[in-house]
C-alpha positions as CSV (number, residue, x, y, z in Angstrom):
1,X,4.5,-5.1,-12.1
2,X,2.4,-5.3,-9.5
3,X,0.4,-8.5,-9.7
4,X,-1.9,-7.5,-6.1
5,X,-3.4,-3.8,-4.5
6,X,-4.0,-3.7,-1.8
7,X,-7.1,-1.0,-1.6
8,X,-7.4,-1.7,2.6
9,X,-6.5,1.0,5.6
10,X,-2.9,0.4,7.6
11,X,-4.7,-1.3,10.8
12,X,-6.4,-3.9,8.8
13,X,-4.5,-7.2,8.8
14,X,-2.3,-4.9,5.8
15,X,1.3,-6.2,6.6
16,X,-0.5,-9.5,7.9
17,X,-1.7,-10.3,3.9
18,X,1.5,-8.6,2.5
19,X,4.2,-11.6,4.8
20,X,1.0,-13.6,2.8
21,X,1.2,-12.4,-0.4
22,X,5.4,-12.9,0.3
23,X,5.1,-16.6,1.0
24,X,3.0,-17.7,-2.1
25,X,5.0,-15.8,-4.6
26,X,3.9,-12.7,-4.5
27,X,6.9,-10.5,-2.9
28,X,8.6,-8.2,-2.7
29,X,5.4,-6.4,-1.5
30,X,5.0,-3.1,-1.3
31,X,3.9,-1.6,2.5
32,X,4.2,2.1,4.5
33,X,7.0,0.2,5.5
34,X,9.1,0.3,2.6
35,X,9.0,3.8,2.7
36,X,10.2,4.9,5.5
37,X,12.7,2.3,4.7
38,X,13.5,3.7,1.5
39,X,12.4,7.8,2.2
40,X,14.0,9.0,-0.9
41,X,10.8,7.6,-2.1
42,X,9.1,9.7,-0.5
43,X,8.9,12.8,-2.4
44,X,7.5,10.6,-5.7
45,X,4.7,10.0,-3.2
46,X,3.8,13.4,-1.8
47,X,3.9,14.4,-6.0
48,X,1.8,11.9,-6.5
49,X,-0.4,13.0,-4.0
50,X,-0.3,16.5,-4.6
51,X,-2.3,15.1,-8.5
52,X,1.2,15.2,-10.5
53,X,1.6,12.4,-13.2
54,X,3.1,9.1,-11.2
55,X,5.8,7.0,-13.8
56,X,4.1,3.3,-12.1
57,X,6.4,1.0,-13.4
58,X,9.1,3.1,-11.7
59,X,8.3,3.9,-8.1
60,X,7.5,0.2,-8.1
61,X,10.5,-1.2,-8.9
62,X,10.4,-4.6,-8.8
63,X,7.9,-4.9,-6.2
64,X,5.0,-7.4,-7.1
65,X,2.7,-6.2,-4.7
66,X,1.1,-3.6,-2.7
67,X,-0.4,-3.0,0.2
68,X,-1.2,-0.7,3.1
69,X,-0.5,3.2,2.9
70,X,-0.1,5.5,0.4
71,X,-0.3,2.5,-2.8
72,X,-4.1,2.1,-1.2
73,X,-4.7,5.2,-1.1
74,X,-4.0,4.7,-4.9
75,X,-5.5,1.8,-5.8
76,X,-7.7,2.5,-8.2
77,X,-5.0,4.9,-10.3
78,X,-3.1,1.0,-9.5
79,X,-5.5,-1.0,-11.4
80,X,-5.7,1.8,-14.5
81,X,-2.5,1.2,-15.1
82,X,-2.1,-2.9,-14.2
83,X,-5.4,-4.3,-15.3
84,X,-5.1,-8.0,-14.8
85,X,-3.8,-7.3,-11.3
86,X,-6.4,-8.4,-8.8
87,X,-7.5,-6.1,-5.4
88,X,-8.4,-7.0,-2.2
89,X,-10.1,-4.8,0.1
90,X,-9.3,-5.8,4.1
91,X,-11.8,-4.3,6.1
92,X,-12.3,-4.1,10.2
93,X,-14.9,-3.8,12.4
94,X,-14.7,0.9,12.9
95,X,-14.6,0.4,16.3
96,X,-11.7,-1.4,17.3
97,X,-10.2,0.0,14.0
98,X,-10.8,3.4,15.7
99,X,-8.8,1.8,19.4
100,X,-6.2,0.8,17.0
101,X,-5.3,4.1,14.3
102,X,-5.8,6.3,18.1
103,X,-3.2,4.3,19.2
104,X,-0.4,3.4,16.6
105,X,-0.7,4.9,13.8
106,X,-3.2,8.9,15.2
107,X,-0.6,9.0,18.0
108,X,2.6,9.4,15.3
109,X,1.0,12.6,13.7
């Protein structure tokens, strides 16, 4: 069951938040790194992005929190599905965010 939903985009401190949540007992925490480590979930995330119904409990399994992508894309749906979960929005100065994203995330695209 997801207890914490991170609504912030990557490059807004999501990896630090993941580590903090795990230290506070809200782990394991799902992060984009988990998708890369468990590529078998990519098809389910792609289907979700295309609007297909999602079995959130099955997709998240034993995770207790989620931050970064792709969970941040679905924070509203997750908040509806897990109404007792807290939502945390991480933010960053827009220009600094863009510079960071351009030199990291955008390079991967």
